[in-house]
C-alpha positions, 0 to 999 in steps of 0.5 A: 500500500502506498503512503502519503504524508501530509505535513501542516501545522494547521489542523483544519488544512491537514484534516481536509486534505487527509479526508479528501485523499482518503476518499479519493485514493482508497488504495493509499494510506494517508499519514499526517504530521503537524510539523517537520520534526514529526514528519521526519520521525514518521519517515524514519519509522515507516516508508513514505511514497509522497510528501505534501508539506506546508512551507511555513511551520514551526520546529522544522519548516517545509524547506528544511523538510524538503532538504531532509527528504532530498538527502534521505529519500531522494526518490520520494516526491515532495509537494510544497504548499503555502497560504502565505503570499510574499514577493519571495 
């Protein structure tokens, strides 16, 4: 079974994405974490096939999480998302 990890510090966002993916992709397990450190702990304890991460989070942010994935799980695709609009 494929595993999708959703990482977002906003519980409502996590829950909505998790519910949607669970309903649409019944053959996939949907895991969640509320920050990058918990996501890393999850990835160290079980394989993950896709990571959807917020970029702006406390503890370990999405950019740091992407760097971790690139070094440790280079074949796992990562989708970064954010609600913050800045010129950067």
